[in-house]
C-alpha positions as CSV (number, residue, x, y, z in Angstrom):
1,M,120.2,39.1,40.0
2,I,117.2,41.0,41.7
3,L,114.4,39.3,43.5
4,C,110.7,41.1,43.5
5,T,107.2,40.5,42.9
6,E,105.2,42.2,40.0
7,N,104.0,44.9,42.6
8,D,107.5,46.0,43.7
9,K,109.2,48.8,43.3
10,E,112.1,47.3,41.5
11,F,109.9,45.6,38.9
12,I,107.3,48.7,38.4
13,N,110.4,50.9,37.5
14,Y,111.7,48.5,35.1
15,E,108.1,48.1,33.4
16,D,107.9,51.8,33.2
17,K,111.2,52.0,31.5
18,V,110.4,49.4,29.0
19,K,106.8,51.2,28.3
20,N,108.8,54.7,28.0
21,R,112.1,53.3,25.8
22,K,112.0,54.6,22.3
23,T,114.2,51.6,21.1
24,I,113.5,48.2,21.3
25,F,115.9,45.8,22.1
26,T,116.2,43.1,19.7
27,I,117.6,39.7,19.8
28,K,118.6,40.3,16.7
29,R,120.5,43.4,17.4
30,I,122.5,41.8,20.4
31,F,123.8,39.3,17.8
32,K,124.6,41.5,15.3
33,D,126.7,43.5,17.6
34,W,128.7,40.7,19.2
35,W,128.2,37.1,17.5
36,N,131.4,37.5,15.5
37,K,133.4,38.9,19.3
38,F,131.5,35.6,20.8
39,L,133.0,33.4,18.3
40,E,136.7,34.9,18.2
41,N,136.7,34.5,22.1
42,Y,135.3,31.2,22.3
43,P,137.5,29.3,19.3
44,N,137.1,26.0,21.2
45,L,133.6,25.9,22.1
46,N,131.7,22.9,19.9
47,I,129.0,24.9,18.5
48,R,127.0,22.8,15.8
49,D,126.6,23.7,12.3
50,V,122.8,24.1,12.5
51,V,123.4,27.0,14.8
52,F,125.9,29.0,13.0
53,N,123.4,28.2,10.1
54,N,120.0,29.7,11.7
55,V,122.1,32.8,13.0
56,E,123.4,33.8,9.7
57,R,120.4,33.5,8.1
58,M,119.0,35.7,10.8
59,L,121.5,38.4,10.9
60,K,120.7,38.6,6.9
61,C,116.6,38.4,7.3
62,Q,115.0,41.3,5.1
63,T,118.2,42.3,3.4
64,W,119.5,41.8,0.1
65,D,121.9,39.2,1.2
66,L,119.1,36.7,1.1
67,G,117.9,37.4,-2.4
68,Y,114.4,39.1,-3.2
69,A,111.1,38.8,-4.9
70,I,109.8,41.2,-7.8
71,F,106.4,42.0,-8.2
72,K,104.9,43.9,-11.0
73,C,101.7,45.8,-11.7
74,P,100.3,44.1,-15.3
75,D,98.8,47.3,-16.4
76,C,101.7,50.1,-15.9
77,G,104.6,47.7,-15.4
78,N,105.7,49.5,-12.1
79,E,107.9,46.8,-10.0
80,K,108.1,46.4,-6.2
81,I,111.0,44.9,-4.7
82,V,110.2,42.7,-1.3
83,P,113.8,41.2,0.5
84,H,113.2,37.7,1.4
85,T,112.7,36.4,4.8
86,C,115.5,34.1,6.5
87,K,112.8,31.6,8.2
88,S,115.4,30.8,11.2
89,R,114.6,29.3,14.1
90,M,116.5,32.8,15.4
91,C,114.2,34.9,14.1
92,S,111.5,36.4,16.2
93,S,109.3,37.6,13.3
94,C,109.6,34.8,11.0
95,G,109.3,32.6,14.1
96,N,105.9,34.0,14.9
97,K,104.6,33.1,11.7
98,Y,105.4,29.6,11.6
99,N,104.2,29.1,15.4
100,V,100.8,30.7,13.9
101,Q,100.8,28.0,11.3
102,R,101.9,25.3,13.9
103,A,99.2,26.0,16.0
104,T,96.4,26.1,13.3
105,S,97.5,22.9,12.1
106,I,97.5,21.4,15.3
107,F,93.6,22.9,16.4
108,S,92.7,21.2,13.0
109,K,93.6,18.0,14.1
110,L,92.1,17.9,18.0
111,F,88.8,16.0,18.1
112,K,85.9,18.1,19.4
113,Y,86.2,17.1,23.2
114,K,87.6,18.0,26.4
115,H,91.6,17.8,26.5
116,R,94.2,18.5,29.5
117,H,97.6,19.3,29.7
118,V,100.3,17.0,30.9
119,V,104.2,17.8,31.5
120,F,106.6,14.9,31.8
121,T,109.8,16.4,33.3
122,I,113.1,14.9,34.3
123,P,115.6,15.5,37.3
124,E,118.0,18.0,36.9
125,D,121.2,15.2,36.6
126,L,119.7,13.9,33.3
127,R,120.2,17.0,31.5
128,I,123.3,16.8,30.7
129,Y,123.4,13.4,29.1
130,F,120.6,14.9,26.3
131,R,122.6,18.2,25.8
132,K,125.8,16.0,25.3
133,D,124.0,13.5,22.4
134,R,120.3,15.5,21.0
135,K,119.1,12.1,19.6
136,R,118.3,11.1,22.9
137,L,115.8,13.6,23.0
138,N,113.8,11.2,21.4
139,Y,113.6,9.3,24.0
140,L,111.4,11.9,26.2
141,F,109.0,11.2,23.3
142,K,109.2,7.7,23.2
143,A,109.1,7.0,27.2
144,A,105.9,10.0,27.3
145,S,104.3,7.7,24.8
146,I,105.0,4.2,26.3
147,T,103.8,5.6,29.4
148,V,100.2,6.9,28.3
149,N,99.6,4.1,26.1
150,Y,100.4,1.3,29.0
151,W,98.3,2.3,31.5
152,I,94.9,3.0,29.0
153,K,96.1,-0.5,27.8
154,E,96.0,-2.0,31.0
155,K,92.7,-0.1,32.4
156,Y,90.8,-0.3,29.2
157,K,92.0,-4.3,28.2
158,K,88.6,-5.4,26.9
159,K,87.8,-1.9,24.7
160,D,90.9,-2.0,23.0
161,I,91.4,2.1,22.9
162,I,93.2,3.9,20.8
163,P,94.7,7.2,22.9
164,A,94.6,10.4,21.1
165,Y,97.5,13.0,22.2
166,I,100.3,15.5,21.1
167,S,103.6,15.9,22.4
168,I,105.9,19.3,22.1
169,L,109.4,19.5,23.3
170,H,110.6,22.6,25.4
171,T,114.5,22.6,25.9
172,F,114.1,25.6,28.0
173,G,113.5,26.6,31.5
174,R,112.3,30.3,32.3
175,S,115.9,31.8,33.0
176,L,116.8,30.1,29.8
177,I,119.1,27.1,31.4
178,F,118.8,23.9,29.2
179,N,116.1,21.9,30.9
180,P,114.2,19.2,28.3
181,H,110.6,18.4,29.1
182,I,107.3,17.4,27.3
183,H,104.1,18.8,26.9
184,M,101.4,17.0,25.7
185,I,97.6,17.4,24.8
186,L,96.0,14.5,25.8
187,M,92.2,13.6,24.8
188,D,90.0,12.8,28.2
189,G,89.1,9.5,26.2
190,G,89.9,7.4,23.2
191,I,88.6,5.4,20.3
192,S,87.5,2.1,20.3
193,N,87.8,0.9,17.0
194,K,86.8,-2.7,18.7
195,C,83.1,-1.5,19.8
196,K,83.1,1.5,17.3
197,E,82.8,4.0,19.8
198,F,84.2,7.0,21.4
199,V,85.4,5.7,25.4
200,K,85.4,8.8,28.1
201,I,88.4,8.7,30.3
202,D,87.3,10.8,33.7
203,F,90.6,9.4,35.8
204,F,94.6,9.5,34.9
205,S,96.8,8.4,37.2
206,Y,99.6,10.4,37.5
207,P,101.4,8.5,40.0
208,S,101.9,5.5,37.9
209,F,102.5,7.8,34.9
210,R,105.3,9.5,37.1
211,K,106.7,5.4,38.1
212,R,106.4,4.3,34.4
213,F,108.1,7.7,32.7
214,M,111.3,7.3,35.0
215,K,111.5,3.6,34.3
216,V,111.6,3.7,30.8
217,L,113.5,6.8,30.1
218,L,116.3,5.0,32.4
219,D,116.2,2.1,30.7
220,M,116.4,3.6,27.3
221,L,119.5,5.6,28.7
222,E,121.0,2.7,30.6
223,E,120.8,0.6,27.3
224,D,122.6,3.7,25.1
225,I,125.1,4.9,27.6
226,G,125.8,1.8,28.9
227,K,125.8,-0.2,32.4
228,S,129.4,0.4,33.6
229,E,128.7,4.2,33.3
230,F,125.2,4.7,34.0
231,R,124.1,1.8,36.1
232,K,125.2,4.3,39.5
233,V,123.4,7.3,38.2
234,K,120.0,5.1,37.8
235,N,120.2,3.6,41.1
236,D,121.0,7.0,42.9
237,L,117.9,8.5,40.8
238,Y,115.7,5.3,42.2
239,F,116.7,6.1,45.5
240,R,116.1,9.8,45.3
241,Y,112.8,9.7,43.5
242,K,110.5,6.8,45.1
243,E,107.3,8.3,43.3
244,G,108.9,8.7,40.1
245,F,109.5,11.7,38.0
246,Y,107.7,14.7,38.3
247,V,104.9,14.2,35.9
248,Y,101.5,16.7,36.6
249,A,98.9,18.5,34.9
250,P,99.2,22.0,35.5
251,P,96.1,24.4,36.6
252,S,94.6,25.2,33.5
253,K,95.1,29.4,32.9
254,F,93.8,29.2,29.8
255,K,90.3,30.4,28.5
256,S,90.4,27.9,25.4
257,Y,92.1,25.4,23.8
258,V,93.9,28.2,21.0
259,D,96.0,30.1,24.1
260,L,97.0,26.4,25.4
261,I,98.2,25.5,22.0
262,K,99.6,29.4,21.4
263,Y,101.5,28.8,24.8
264,V,103.1,25.1,24.2
265,C,103.9,26.0,20.5
266,R,105.2,29.3,21.2
267,Y,108.8,28.9,20.9
268,V,109.2,25.7,18.3
269,A,110.3,28.2,15.7
270,R,111.3,31.1,17.3
271,P,114.2,32.1,20.1
272,V,113.2,31.0,23.5
273,M,112.7,34.1,24.8
274,A,109.8,36.8,24.2
275,E,112.2,40.4,22.9
276,S,109.2,42.0,25.4
277,R,111.0,40.2,28.5
278,I,114.6,42.3,27.6
279,I,114.3,45.4,30.2
280,D,117.8,47.0,28.8
281,Y,120.8,46.2,26.6
282,D,123.7,49.0,27.0
283,G,125.5,47.5,24.1
284,E,127.4,44.8,26.3
285,Y,125.1,43.5,28.9
286,V,121.5,42.5,29.0
287,T,118.6,42.5,31.5
288,F,115.6,40.4,31.0
289,W,113.5,39.2,33.4
290,Y,111.2,36.0,33.9
291,Q,108.9,34.7,36.8
292,R,110.7,32.2,38.7
293,H,108.2,28.5,38.4
294,E,108.5,27.5,42.0
295,D,107.2,30.5,43.9
296,D,106.2,33.2,40.9
297,L,108.5,35.7,42.1
298,I,109.7,38.1,39.1
299,I,113.5,37.3,38.5
300,I,115.3,40.5,36.9
301,E,119.3,39.1,35.7
302,K,121.9,41.3,33.6
303,I,124.2,39.3,31.9
304,H,126.9,40.0,29.8
305,A,126.2,40.0,25.4
306,Y,128.2,36.4,25.8
307,E,126.3,34.9,28.4
308,F,123.1,35.5,26.8
309,I,124.0,34.6,23.3
310,S,125.3,31.1,24.9
311,R,122.0,30.3,26.7
312,I,119.8,31.2,23.3
313,I,121.6,29.4,20.7
314,V,121.8,25.9,23.1
315,H,118.2,25.6,22.4
316,I,118.4,25.3,18.6
317,P,117.4,22.2,17.3
318,D,119.4,20.0,15.3
319,Y,118.3,19.7,11.4
320,N,115.3,17.7,10.8
321,F,114.2,17.4,14.2
322,K,110.4,17.4,15.0
323,Q,109.8,19.4,18.4
324,I,106.0,18.7,17.4
325,R,104.7,14.9,17.2
326,F,101.0,13.5,16.9
327,Y,100.3,10.0,18.6
328,G,97.4,7.7,18.4
329,A,94.4,9.0,17.0
330,Y,95.9,11.7,15.9
331,H,99.0,9.8,14.3
332,N,98.3,10.2,10.6
333,S,98.4,6.6,9.8
334,T,95.6,5.8,12.3
335,I,91.9,4.5,10.1
336,L,89.4,5.2,12.3
337,K,86.3,3.1,12.3
338,I,84.1,5.9,13.6
339,D,83.5,9.7,12.8
340,V,85.0,12.1,14.6
341,V,84.1,15.8,14.8
342,K,87.0,18.2,14.6
343,L,87.2,21.3,16.8
344,L,88.3,23.1,13.4
345,P,87.0,22.3,10.3
346,K,89.1,21.8,6.8
347,E,87.8,25.3,5.3
348,K,88.0,27.2,8.4
349,A,91.9,26.2,9.0
350,D,92.2,26.5,5.3
351,Y,91.7,30.4,5.8
352,K,93.1,31.1,8.8
353,R,96.3,29.5,6.5
354,I,95.6,32.3,4.0
355,L,95.7,34.9,6.6
356,N,98.8,33.9,7.7
357,N,100.7,35.0,4.3
358,W,102.6,38.1,4.0
359,R,100.1,40.1,2.0
360,S,97.4,39.1,4.4
361,L,99.6,39.9,7.7
362,I,100.5,43.4,6.8
363,L,97.0,44.1,5.3
364,L,95.6,43.3,8.8
365,S,98.2,44.9,10.8
366,F,98.5,47.9,8.9
367,K,95.2,48.2,6.8
368,S,97.3,48.5,3.8
369,D,97.5,46.2,0.7
370,P,101.6,45.8,-0.1
371,L,100.9,44.9,-3.8
372,I,98.5,47.6,-4.5
373,C,100.4,49.3,-7.5
374,P,101.0,53.3,-6.1
375,V,100.8,54.7,-9.5
376,C,97.4,52.8,-11.2
377,K,96.0,50.8,-8.1
378,N,95.7,47.6,-9.7
379,I,96.9,44.7,-8.2
380,M,100.6,43.6,-8.3
381,I,101.7,39.9,-9.7
382,Y,104.6,37.8,-8.7
383,Y,106.9,38.5,-11.5
384,N,110.7,36.5,-10.7
385,S,112.9,36.1,-7.6
386,V,116.5,36.6,-7.3
387,Y,118.8,35.0,-5.0
388,T,122.3,36.1,-4.1
């Protein structure tokens, strides 16, 4: 492991190597080389079915193994065959497309008002409980929601305010360790159906958030795990974290809401590390970098492919687990008695979704329409799909 800054020679040398390299190191390639050997060498690992499913689909992405779609020219009959994509949470290319869709969906729901980015974290001692039973990750959402709702209800009792916020779960730290925490996009205000008005909120009490979040979460875990097993852990955490768990609003480094939403959504449907951070892969060891949160130092780490695989697959969510959840005025069930202006009108959101389809993405990226018939230059149309 190497510690350096962005200006240190060690990191600059690696940067130059990345910029000048002819081979792009992909997560798919590493898994293709080592996945089966990883399973053979660690037969006793309790690997979830959802992991097998996502990895196998990723390895077959854009191959004939997943089938293909047939497009045909209505005039000359010329055909174009397009392999199916995997839509796996392990696939960088498929995940990028899904993340754009999710970001557009979130942006279209936001009210045209100021929001803040709030992060709810837990101590390292608690991570093992969420890793052993992933259903407990729901407690993080619930505890963060109860915390915000309780504070607003107590602060604005007479106005009966409905807050508006969106919570996104991340399970990873920058070094790919298992570190579950909640990113919340919280509106600086709420909707008062009682007074039929928008109420501005200039101040949120983070000390109150910290203590409330800790109490609610620990009570949930104690009820689930049992007093005999968890009470000692709970008491020890209360003793060590007298100010509550770390809840904060980091200084904004984003120029717009779009950048913030892209940031919190970027790993919802793709591997938890951008492939641009892979500096080198020699066929056995993976070298990658990350910026350490506490002091902003650049960490360059070289690990075996087995370790790299184990760090990646732990973050694949269970089937049907929703990593993005809407609350208060942003929840679909909430009926508002006043009109609100959206940041992104429905018409523009629909247009952005159209631009995110397969044909449009290729057209925008390569300035070439993949459905133009090479023979007669007419538009080819969908004809059939084949599944293997």
